[in-house]
N, C-alpha and C positions, 0 to 999 in steps of 0.2 A: 243128347239132353237127358235121356233116361238114365244113362250111366252116372251123370252128376247128381240127379235126384236120389238115386239109390245110395250113392256114396256119401252125399252131404245134403240130406233133405232140408235141414234148417237153413243152411246157406242158400240153397236153391230158392226156398220160399222168400227169404229176405231179399234176394236178388230180384226176383220177379215182382214182389210187392213194391220195392223201391223204384223200379223202372216204371211200373204202371202209375204209381202215385205221382212221380215226378213229371211224367209226360202229361198226365191229366192236369196238374197244377200249372203247367206252362200255358194252358188255354183257359184256365179258370182262376180269375183274380181273387175270388172269394176264398177258395181253398188255399191258394198261395198265401194269402194274408193270415188266414186262420191257423195254418200249420206252422208258420214261421215263429221262431223263438224271439220273444221280446223281454229281455232281462228286467226292464223296469217293472213290467207287470208281474213276472214270475217272482221277483223279490218281494212283492206285496201279496203273494199267495194267490195270484190270478193266472189263469192259462197255464197251469202246471203241466198239462198234457203236452205242451209244445216242447218239453224236454225230450219227448219221444218223437212227436210228429215232425219236428224240424229236421230229423234225420231221414225222413221219407221223401223230402223234396229237395230240389237243387235250383241254383240261380239261373242256369242256362244250360245249353247242350254241352258246352265244353266242360263245365263243372260236373255234370252227370257222367259224361264219357270217362273222364280221368278217374273219378271215384269208383265207378263200376268196373273199369279195367283193373284197377288195383284190387278191388274186391275179388274179381274173377281169378286173378293170379295167386292169391294167398288164402282166401276164405275156405275154399273147398278142400284144399290140402290140410289146412289146420283142423277143420271139423273131422275129417277122416282120421286124423292123428289123435285128437284130444277127446272126441266123443260129441254126441249130438246136443244133449242138454247143456253140457259144459260150454260148447261153442255159443249156443243161444244166450246163456247167462253172461258170458264175456261180452258179447256184442251189445246186448241191451243195457247192461249195467254201465259199460264204458261209454255208451251213447249219453247217458245221463251224467255220469261223473265228469266227462270231458266238457260239459256245458256249465257245470256249477261254478267254476272259477270265472267264466264269462259273465254269469249272472251277478256274481259278487262285484266284479270289476266295473260293470256298466249299469249297476242298479239305480243310479241317479240320472242316467242318460235316456230320456224319453225317445230319442231318435235313433237308437241303436237296435239293429235287428241281426239275427244270424240264422243260417239254415245250412243243411247239407249233412251228409253222413261221415264227414272226414274224421271226426273224433273216434267214432267206432271203428272205422277202417284202419286208422292208425293203430288202434288196439289189436286188430287182427294181424296187421303186418308185424308188430312187435311180438305177438304171441308166436307167430311163425318163426321169427328170428331166434327165439329161445330154443326152439326145436332144431333149427337148421342154421346155426350161427356162421358157418363157414361156406354156405352155398353162395354162389356169385349172383349178385343182383345188378340189373342194368337200368340205367336212367335213360329216358327218351332222348334221342339225338347224341348220346354218348356211348359208343360201341365198346367200352371197356368195362368188364365185370368188376364189381366191388364186393368184397366179402360182406355178408349180411350184417355182421356185428359192427363193422366199420361204417356201413351205411346208416345203421341205427344211431351211432354216436354223432355222425355228421348231421343227421336229420334233427336230432334234439338241439344241437348247436344252432342250426339254421332257424328252427322254430323260436328259440329263445331270442336270437338276434332280431328276427323279423317282428316278433311280438312288441319289441321295444321301439324299433325304428322304421319298419315298413309302413307305407301308406297305400297299400294295394287293396284294402277292403276285405282281405282274407282273415278269417279268425284263426290265427296261428296258435293262440292259446288252446283252442280245442284240439288241434293237432298234437301239441305237446302233452297235455294232460290225458288225452286219449291214449297216447303211446305208453305213458306211465301206468295208466289204469290197465292196459293190456298186459303189461309185464306182471303187475301185482296179482291180477285176477287169474292169469294163466298159472302162476305158481300156487295160488290158493286151491284151484280145482285140480291141478295135476302137479303135486310137489316133486314128483320124480324128474320133472323137467330140469331142475337145478343140476342133478347128477348128469343128465344128458348134455346140458349146455357145457358144463365143465369138462366132461369127457371128450367133447369135440376138440378141446385144446390139450388133451393128454393129462388132465388133472382128475384124479380119482378121490372120492370121499371115503 
């Protein structure tokens, strides 16, 4: 654990805080409700803080497990590669940006709520892909590696389709816009990544 803290202190802090807050919210209905994003209220200038706090809690153990597993695999490597404040900026800003389309889409729906760090984690995954586009990524239960850039394309297609047609209660819009935010913010704070990305395919600028 010490190694991870030294290598990626910001990611380590986010990881620990998210775990503690999520676990606490599982047994505290007041915190759970107070931290959850309610687009109807946010669009009216209320509970704006939930654009951040909704990323610190999760629906259930499965939701928490898969998000933190993805965070663990990609966040520490990305912070070590891109820098500490840069990683923190990407994570926090993407958390907010990934939720803004949801707020706009559901601003008239009093019964819609959203929570989880999926938007910010999507940003982390896509920031990682920019640096390592040809690394093989594995999906659970599928033992075949997929090049990261292909995974990214398939992910965006899946999110777009699911946002329109899925009835699974998952905020696919946050996944999609989190991924796009991650790409844009990574390029903004580390412009050299464009050259690195293209170089992985033998393209030089």
